[in-house]
Structures are given as C-alpha cells and as structure tokens.
C-alpha positions as a Python dict, from the first residue, in 0.01 Angstrom:
ca = {
    (1, 'M'): (0, 0, 0),
    (2, 'K'): (-37, 204, -344),
    (3, 'S'): (-299, 468, -403),
    (4, 'K'): (-399, 528, -795),
    (5, 'I'): (-508, 905, -803),
    (6, 'F'): (-692, 1006, -1117),
    (7, 'F'): (-653, 1362, -1144),
    (8, 'L'): (-1027, 1433, -1148),
    (9, 'L'): (-1073, 1281, -847),
    (10, 'G'): (-1188, 1544, -567),
    (11, 'L'): (-1117, 1815, -808),
    (12, 'N'): (-1509, 1948, -707),
    (13, 'F'): (-1407, 1978, -364),
    (14, 'L'): (-1051, 2126, -401),
    (15, 'A'): (-1201, 2422, -639),
    (16, 'L'): (-1535, 2457, -381),
    (17, 'S'): (-1382, 2405, -37),
    (18, 'F'): (-970, 2510, -54),
    (19, 'F'): (-1001, 2770, -335),
    (20, 'G'): (-687, 2958, -304),
    (21, 'C'): (-296, 2921, -294),
    (22, 'R'): (-129, 3018, 33),
    (23, 'S'): (-239, 2921, 349),
    (24, 'D'): (-266, 3261, 464),
    (25, 'E'): (-558, 3260, 187),
    (26, 'V'): (-761, 3016, 397),
    (27, 'E'): (-963, 3112, 627),
    (28, 'I'): (-1138, 2821, 809),
    (29, 'G'): (-1407, 2860, 998),
    (30, 'A'): (-1499, 2803, 1348),
    (31, 'L'): (-1733, 2510, 1318),
    (32, 'E'): (-1572, 2362, 951),
    (33, 'K'): (-1307, 2107, 944),
    (34, 'D'): (-922, 2165, 831),
    (35, 'Y'): (-899, 1862, 705),
    (36, 'Y'): (-523, 1951, 525),
    (37, 'L'): (-429, 1984, 956),
    (38, 'T'): (-680, 1682, 1038),
    (39, 'P'): (-590, 1448, 769),
    (40, 'Y'): (-804, 1157, 689),
    (41, 'G'): (-630, 840, 821),
    (42, 'A'): (-343, 1068, 1028),
    (43, 'S'): (-185, 827, 1368),
    (44, 'A'): (-131, 1016, 1661),
    (45, 'N'): (220, 1031, 1614),
    (46, 'D'): (149, 1159, 1242),
    (47, 'Q'): (-111, 1409, 1391),
    (48, 'L'): (179, 1566, 1661),
    (49, 'L'): (464, 1617, 1372),
    (50, 'Q'): (155, 1728, 1167),
    (51, 'H'): (62, 2022, 1369),
    (52, 'H'): (399, 2111, 1505),
    (53, 'F'): (548, 2104, 1160),
    (54, 'Y'): (216, 2353, 1054),
    (55, 'D'): (284, 2569, 1379),
    (56, 'T'): (630, 2614, 1324),
    (57, 'H'): (619, 2709, 948),
    (58, 'H'): (296, 2798, 883),
    (59, 'I'): (277, 2528, 594),
    (60, 'Y'): (89, 2192, 601),
    (61, 'L'): (278, 1804, 609),
    (62, 'L'): (72, 1455, 458),
    (63, 'F'): (194, 1167, 436),
    (64, 'N'): (-85, 1018, 259),
    (65, 'D'): (-302, 1213, -79),
    (66, 'T'): (-631, 1117, 76),
    (67, 'I'): (-723, 1389, 334),
    (68, 'Q'): (-1135, 1302, 390),
    (69, 'K'): (-1313, 1049, 342),
    (70, 'E'): (-1672, 1149, 474),
    (71, 'Q'): (-2031, 923, 468),
    (72, 'T'): (-2266, 1120, 241),
    (73, 'S'): (-2538, 863, 109),
    (74, 'V'): (-2627, 540, 162),
    (75, 'N'): (-2653, 261, -133),
    (76, 'P'): (-2963, 81, -264),
    (77, 'D'): (-2772, -202, -60),
    (78, 'N'): (-2767, -29, 269),
    (79, 'T'): (-2392, -51, 252),
    (80, 'P'): (-2241, 339, 333),
    (81, 'F'): (-2154, 577, 12),
    (82, 'Y'): (-1859, 731, 90),
    (83, 'T'): (-1681, 1067, -100),
    (84, 'Y'): (-1372, 1162, -64),
    (85, 'Q'): (-1125, 1472, -91),
    (86, 'A'): (-774, 1374, -207),
    (87, 'V'): (-434, 1578, -335),
    (88, 'N'): (-471, 1664, -646),
    (89, 'L'): (-95, 1709, -816),
    (90, 'G'): (-213, 1759, -1149),
    (91, 'Y'): (-470, 2060, -1107),
    (92, 'S'): (-351, 2454, -1146),
    (93, 'M'): (-519, 2784, -1193),
    (94, 'T'): (-424, 2786, -1554),
    (95, 'G'): (-442, 2440, -1668),
    (96, 'S'): (-463, 2083, -1571),
    (97, 'L'): (-301, 1779, -1691),
    (98, 'S'): (-537, 1532, -1868),
    (99, 'S'): (-637, 1247, -1627),
    (100, 'K'): (-638, 1020, -1868),
    (101, 'D'): (-308, 1062, -1969),
    (102, 'N'): (-137, 1153, -1630),
    (103, 'I'): (-186, 934, -1342),
    (104, 'F'): (5, 983, -1007),
    (105, 'E'): (57, 644, -810),
    (106, 'F'): (198, 643, -488),
    (107, 'D'): (414, 452, -227),
    (108, 'Y'): (366, 567, 102),
    (109, 'I'): (590, 582, 417),
    (110, 'Q'): (519, 296, 613),
    (111, 'T'): (739, 387, 973),
    (112, 'D'): (677, 677, 1224),
    (113, 'K'): (1067, 672, 1236),
    (114, 'E'): (1102, 707, 847),
    (115, 'K'): (815, 993, 869),
    (116, 'Q'): (989, 1119, 1164),
    (117, 'V'): (1326, 1127, 924),
    (118, 'A'): (1123, 1272, 653),
    (119, 'T'): (966, 1603, 834),
    (120, 'Q'): (1373, 1704, 979),
    (121, 'F'): (1498, 1685, 619),
    (122, 'V'): (1206, 1845, 486),
    (123, 'Q'): (1250, 2119, 741),
    (124, 'D'): (1672, 2129, 822),
    (125, 'K'): (1739, 2040, 421),
    (126, 'I'): (1462, 2198, 216),
    (127, 'L'): (1307, 2474, 393),
    (128, 'P'): (1597, 2711, 518),
    (129, 'S'): (1700, 2711, 120),
    (130, 'L'): (1288, 2841, -24),
    (131, 'G'): (1207, 3165, 81),
    (132, 'P'): (835, 3250, 125),
    (133, 'D'): (767, 3246, -270),
    (134, 'L'): (877, 2903, -336),
    (135, 'R'): (756, 2765, -3),
    (136, 'P'): (410, 2562, -76),
    (137, 'F'): (56, 2539, 68),
    (138, 'S'): (147, 2176, 157),
    (139, 'F'): (463, 1910, 124),
    (140, 'L'): (314, 1527, 97),
    (141, 'L'): (598, 1315, 151),
    (142, 'I'): (606, 956, 34),
    (143, 'D'): (830, 689, -22),
    (144, 'K'): (763, 676, -419),
    (145, 'I'): (645, 884, -686),
    (146, 'N'): (497, 628, -975),
    (147, 'Y'): (427, 926, -1228),
    (148, 'Y'): (263, 704, -1575),
    (149, 'V'): (242, 950, -1883),
    (150, 'S'): (115, 850, -2189),
    (151, 'N'): (356, 768, -2414),
    (152, 'A'): (363, 1029, -2746),
    (153, 'S'): (497, 798, -2961),
    (154, 'T'): (287, 497, -2920),
    (155, 'Y'): (-53, 702, -2717),
    (156, 'Y'): (-103, 320, -2618),
    (157, 'E'): (139, 258, -2364),
    (158, 'M'): (160, 473, -2027),
    (159, 'L'): (510, 574, -1951),
    (160, 'L'): (685, 509, -1597),
    (161, 'T'): (897, 787, -1416),
    (162, 'N'): (998, 824, -1031),
    (163, 'P'): (1033, 1181, -1033),
    (164, 'V'): (1193, 1255, -702),
    (165, 'V'): (930, 1638, -609),
    (166, 'F'): (653, 1695, -852),
    (167, 'Q'): (478, 2050, -761),
    (168, 'G'): (103, 2049, -752),
    (169, 'W'): (-104, 2420, -740),
    (170, 'R'): (-192, 2343, -375),
    (171, 'C'): (83, 2059, -250),
    (172, 'T'): (486, 1987, -342),
    (173, 'A'): (543, 1590, -318),
    (174, 'I'): (875, 1475, -241),
    (175, 'A'): (975, 1085, -279),
    (176, 'V'): (1206, 1021, -6),
    (177, 'S'): (1277, 685, -13),
    (178, 'G'): (1576, 557, 120),
    (179, 'L'): (1668, 874, 321),
    (180, 'T'): (1715, 681, 640),
    (181, 'D'): (2057, 522, 520),
    (182, 'M'): (2157, 810, 342),
    (183, 'T'): (2470, 1008, 521),
    (184, 'D'): (2446, 1356, 544),
    (185, 'E'): (2662, 1470, 267),
    (186, 'E'): (2435, 1220, 94),
    (187, 'Q'): (2111, 1379, 218),
    (188, 'T'): (2275, 1716, 80),
    (189, 'A'): (2323, 1610, -299),
    (190, 'Y'): (1920, 1479, -257),
    (191, 'R'): (1889, 1814, -137),
    (192, 'N'): (2036, 1978, -399),
    (193, 'Q'): (1830, 1736, -693),
    (194, 'I'): (1479, 1838, -514),
    (195, 'L'): (1571, 2224, -520),
    (196, 'K'): (1694, 2267, -893),
    (197, 'T'): (1379, 2059, -959),
    (198, 'I'): (1190, 2292, -815),
    (199, 'V'): (1388, 2645, -987),
    (200, 'A'): (1340, 2445, -1309),
    (201, 'G'): (981, 2409, -1274),
    (202, 'K'): (967, 2822, -1163),
    (203, 'I'): (1211, 2935, -1437),
    (204, 'S'): (1038, 2781, -1698),
    (205, 'K'): (758, 3033, -1613),
    (206, 'L'): (943, 3342, -1566),
    (207, 'D'): (913, 3595, -1872),
    (208, 'P'): (1173, 3453, -2131),
    (209, 'S'): (1353, 3850, -2137),
    (210, 'I'): (1485, 3770, -1795),
    (211, 'F'): (1713, 3557, -1948),
    (212, 'D'): (1830, 3815, -2191),
    (213, 'S'): (2230, 3893, -2081),
    (214, 'F'): (2248, 3581, -1993),
    (215, 'Y'): (2198, 3461, -2327),
    (216, 'S'): (2403, 3768, -2512),
    (217, 'F'): (2695, 3598, -2500),
    (218, 'C'): (2632, 3279, -2699),
    (219, 'S'): (2353, 3386, -2848),
    (220, 'Q'): (2482, 3401, -3230),
    (221, 'Y'): (2564, 3014, -3162),
    (222, 'Y'): (2307, 2834, -3067),
    (223, 'S'): (2181, 2597, -3250),
    (224, 'T'): (2439, 2615, -3531),
    (225, 'F'): (2654, 2351, -3684),
    (226, 'K'): (2961, 2392, -3881),
    (227, 'M'): (3232, 2127, -4031),
    (228, 'D'): (3563, 2189, -4279),
    (229, 'S'): (3536, 2053, -4590),
    (230, 'G'): (3731, 2004, -4906),
    (231, 'N'): (3986, 2274, -4862),
    (232, 'S'): (3742, 2525, -4610),
    (233, 'H'): (3961, 2571, -4294),
    (234, 'E'): (3716, 2803, -4163),
    (235, 'V'): (3622, 2606, -3900),
    (236, 'E'): (3957, 2461, -3797),
    (237, 'D'): (4084, 2851, -3766),
    (238, 'F'): (3764, 2935, -3585),
    (239, 'I'): (3870, 2643, -3349),
    (240, 'K'): (4246, 2772, -3325),
    (241, 'I'): (4150, 3156, -3182),
    (242, 'H'): (3866, 2970, -2936),
    (243, 'P'): (4109, 2613, -2829),
    (244, 'T'): (3780, 2525, -2594),
    (245, 'M'): (3387, 2539, -2647),
    (246, 'M'): (3453, 2737, -2296),
    (247, 'D'): (3581, 3049, -2458),
    (248, 'L'): (3280, 3042, -2604),
    (249, 'G'): (3087, 3029, -2296),
    (250, 'F'): (2940, 2666, -2358),
    (251, 'L'): (2939, 2381, -2053),
    (252, 'S'): (2855, 2143, -2338),
    (253, 'A'): (2801, 2101, -2728),
    (254, 'Y'): (2730, 1801, -2898),
    (255, 'A'): (3077, 1806, -3076),
    (256, 'Y'): (3377, 2020, -3108),
    (257, 'G'): (3689, 2004, -3262),
    (258, 'N'): (3899, 1783, -3448),
    (259, 'P'): (3691, 1436, -3387),
    (260, 'Y'): (3652, 1280, -3601),
    (261, 'G'): (3960, 1388, -3827),
    (262, 'F'): (3791, 1734, -3979),
    (263, 'Y'): (3707, 2027, -3779),
    (264, 'M'): (3343, 2095, -3700),
    (265, 'Y'): (3118, 2247, -3420),
    (266, 'N'): (2781, 2147, -3297),
    (267, 'F'): (2599, 2372, -3043),
    (268, 'K'): (2304, 2314, -2870),
    (269, 'A'): (1951, 2538, -2843),
    (270, 'K'): (1968, 2805, -2535),
    (271, 'S'): (1708, 2601, -2381),
    (272, 'Y'): (2020, 2328, -2314),
    (273, 'D'): (2318, 2597, -2241),
    (274, 'L'): (2044, 2708, -1951),
    (275, 'E'): (1980, 2365, -1810),
    (276, 'D'): (2368, 2322, -1815),
    (277, 'Y'): (2430, 2612, -1648),
    (278, 'T'): (2146, 2527, -1395),
    (279, 'N'): (2272, 2194, -1362),
    (280, 'A'): (2573, 2372, -1243),
    (281, 'V'): (2484, 2565, -991),
    (282, 'F'): (2331, 2271, -787),
    (283, 'E'): (2583, 2050, -862),
    (284, 'Y'): (2870, 2251, -732),
    (285, 'S'): (2964, 2484, -481),
    (286, 'E'): (3112, 2824, -588),
    (287, 'E'): (3449, 2698, -503),
    (288, 'E'): (3427, 2387, -690),
    (289, 'F'): (3277, 2613, -950),
    (290, 'T'): (3590, 2831, -990),
    (291, 'N'): (3827, 2538, -984),
    (292, 'L'): (3669, 2427, -1265),
    (293, 'Y'): (3601, 2690, -1491),
    (294, 'G'): (3749, 3018, -1326),
    (295, 'Q'): (3966, 3064, -1660),
    (296, 'Y'): (3678, 3103, -1881),
    (297, 'P'): (3533, 3468, -1813),
    (298, 'I'): (3246, 3424, -2039),
    (299, 'V'): (3152, 3089, -1821),
    (300, 'M'): (3167, 3299, -1444),
    (301, 'Q'): (2971, 3571, -1611),
    (302, 'K'): (2672, 3400, -1686),
    (303, 'Y'): (2716, 3135, -1366),
    (304, 'A'): (2712, 3447, -1155),
    (305, 'I'): (2402, 3623, -1379),
    (306, 'L'): (2198, 3272, -1329),
    (307, 'K'): (2284, 3240, -976),
    (308, 'Q'): (2172, 3589, -927),
    (309, 'I'): (1867, 3523, -1092),
    (310, 'I'): (1816, 3184, -909),
    (311, 'A'): (1865, 3404, -573),
    (312, 'D'): (1615, 3681, -662),
    (313, 'L'): (1353, 3378, -698),
    (314, 'G'): (1440, 3294, -363),
    (315, 'V'): (1621, 3010, -348),
    (316, 'I'): (1909, 3048, -53),
    (317, 'L'): (2230, 2796, -142),
}
C-alpha cells in the first residue's frame, strides 16, 4: 500500500493543533485526544509497541503517516466528508519544501514481526547514539521512502530518490526494508549510514566558524588546480615534498601526482573535504582509521577535530 503525501496536506492541522518542537513542549488537554499516541488505523499490536516506546523514550512511534481521520461534514450526496491529518516531512519552522517540486510516497511495513524488529533496531542501535538535542519528536518507521524531487535540468520530470532517513520538523522517517534479514554486523553498518545522514543534516545548519580549525590545515589548497607544462617542474617539486595528498590533510582529490605523464594536482572544495571526513568517521572505527592514516599527522588532527564536533552535537559513537 502506498500513500502519496503532498506537503500541504494536513499543514493547517499541524500548525494549529500541534505547534511545537519537542514532546515536552506539547500539552494534551484532558479532553483532547493525542493522535500521535493513538494514530488512525493503528492495530492493537501497533498500539502495544507505540505506548511502550513512548512510555520508555518519550518519543512518538508511527507506522503510518496518517494520524487522524475525522468526519467533519457531509457531501451533497449525503456521503461522509472526511478530513485527514498527516505527518508533513517537508514542513519546517524556517521554511517548507515546495509541495509541487517535492513529493513523498511511503511503502508501509506489512507484518507485526517487521514492526517489532524495526522498533527494536531504533531502540538498540539508533537512540543510544543520539543525545537529547538530536532526538526527534516522533519516528515514522516505514518499509521504503520514495522521495520525488523536481529535476532541475528539465523542470518537467520528477527525479526519484530513496533516502534511508528523512528528517522533518516534527518527525524523522526511517526506511527499514530488509532489516529482518540483516545480520547484527549489517544492522550496525546500516545504523551508521542513518546516523551519518542525521549528522550531515545537522552539520549543514551549524555556524560555519565551528569548522575553522578543521579547514585551516588545507585552506590554501581548496579548489586549486595546477599542472607542469613545458620546462616547469613546480608541481613535481611540490609533490616530492608532499608525496601523497594525505601528507597535506586530504583523503581524496580529483588528481594528485603523475597520472597522465605530467605532474598535476586538482583539489576539491572544502565542503567535499568535510564530507570525506564525515564519511570516514561513520565508516571506520577509530582503530581502523588509525591503522589506515595514523602515519599522516594532519589527517589525524582533522579527524580528531571533527569527531569532537560530532560528539558536541550529541552523537555517541
């Protein structure tokens, strides 16, 4: 079963009924139903998982993006007219994604066993690594996220992506397809992929000055290109002093050395450098990273700086 969610759906209900960011900022009146805790369509088994999860972690657990269905009127033919309240991943306090250019479809989890495994995965693998400031108001666990984005090159076609996680203002959606068949090692790798995405989203919103010390080692090289030509040996001499890109503090470059019969270097922009190190933090243990790059002092210094920034965000690795 799929549900196509346009971002404006339920937006007015969300703004009026659930305005806030964290669960402790939302007070449910004595006569007001908490639709996040008792969402529309939840089975008895769903409710057992949802109530236990909320009681334990004070975070709502959803398996469907529709949380309320209510008859509010009658159609001209006397059939019921319903209004729906749905989780809106595209809405934020500072600006929402265009409903025309950003569309979600969800494939839902089909069995109770899959829901139990997914819930246990979040409890055991995800939550212990997220400090209070990174924990969402609610988790939406689904089989697959189908996210359609307007294709910037054509403006006519919608480009399909399948993110493993998507963070909205009041909900973090996680795709759990295949989780029941994963080994513990595979689940840990998947957990790292999810955490990396969460951290990357958080990093993009930080004050850029936080990364000044990280960037300082390579600031003079970012987005620079140079090659020897004619009788020039400037790049060759440079590379003799710095035999590898790691000696300068880079984990990757477009080109470095003598790949085409002449010496050249072509360094990436600083955003790609940060991305390389962020990937490394989540793909390797500290021991593995040290075994790979321990002989490069600048690399190790940048790695330590970024790990501390990530730890300060509330991520526990």
